[in-house]
C-alpha positions, -999 to +999 in steps of 0.1 A: +142-577-301+126-606-313+086-616-309+092-639-283+116-616-261+087-595-262+066-619-247+083-629-222+090-594-210+052-585-212+045-614-190+082-609-169+070-572-158+040-587-141+049-620-129+087-614-124+116-634-141+114-664-114+109-699-120+076-691-109+068-674-141+076-703-164+042-714-169+028-681-178+051-672-202+047-706-221+008-701-220+016-665-234+034-679-263+014-700-264-018-688-268+001-663-298+018-689-313-005-718-309+030-740-304+059-738-282+085-745-308+124-757-297+134-717-306+111-708-284+117-728-248+157-726-257+147-685-252+128-692-224+154-707-207+177-680-214+159-650-203+147-673-171+181-684-167+170-720-163+178-753-182+162-760-215+155-794-202+137-778-177+113-755-202+105-783-218+097-806-189+067-781-183+057-772-219+059-812-225+042-822-191+008-797-196-020-811-223-027-780-227+006-765-244+015-783-275+052-785-288+040-800-325+025-779-348-016-782-343-050-773-369-065-747-366-089-764-339-073-784-312-103-810-299-094-821-264-122-856-256-122-865-223-108-896-216-114-901-179-140-932-168-175-909-160-169-896-198-163-931-208-193-943-188-211-919-206-200-931-244-174-915-250-163-941-273-188-934-293-177-903-300-147-907-304-158-935-333-176-908-346-150-877-347-123-903-361-151-915-393-159-877-398-121-860-397-107-895-409-079-888-381-070-909-350-059-898-315-026-871-321-032-868-354-039-829-374-064-835-408-045-831-439-062-794-445-047-782-410-080-773-401-082-806-370-060-818-340-079-845-325-063-853-291-076-869-255-072-852-225-075-861-188-111-845-169-125-808-183-142-805-155-176-815-165-180-850-154-220-841-147-223-834-182-205-860-202-191-873-228-173-839-230-152-822-253-130-786-255-124-774-294-098-747-280-108-733-252-148-737-263-167-764-238-189-791-256-207-810-232-237-840-233-221-854-267-237-875-294-225-890-323-256-865-341-245-833-322-208-839-328-216-840-366-233-806-358-203-789-344-174-807-364-197-790-397-197-755-374-161-756-372-153-766-407-175-736-419-159-709-393-123-720-409-133-717-444-147-682-442 
């Protein structure tokens, strides 16, 4: 049994093998592998007896699931109007300057991927971003430098 089949069976034990189990299965595979490959999605489709197109559509609809290899740390900067009004564009410029990449790109060393995403539920503390699952709020160019330096040090340990 492949590692993907093991994940599917484990999740299916608590969520079943109906279509409703698709998202929890994709989340579990992503949590384990940090990417959903084409092969993974085909295997999920086979196991749940649904089309690969449906699996792919679900995987690409959700911004917290990645179908392309990403950096160790995925930076998701909120792009809502509230965060924009609180200085999101300045934060994005600083991230681009520090990382030397644009949204949708990964640093050459594979440490960071920069993306913009819809609301993170932190509007009262914007601008906000997630680094993997860790929220960072009340962002300024100064604390962005500190945050990036912290993750860079962690990646090199």
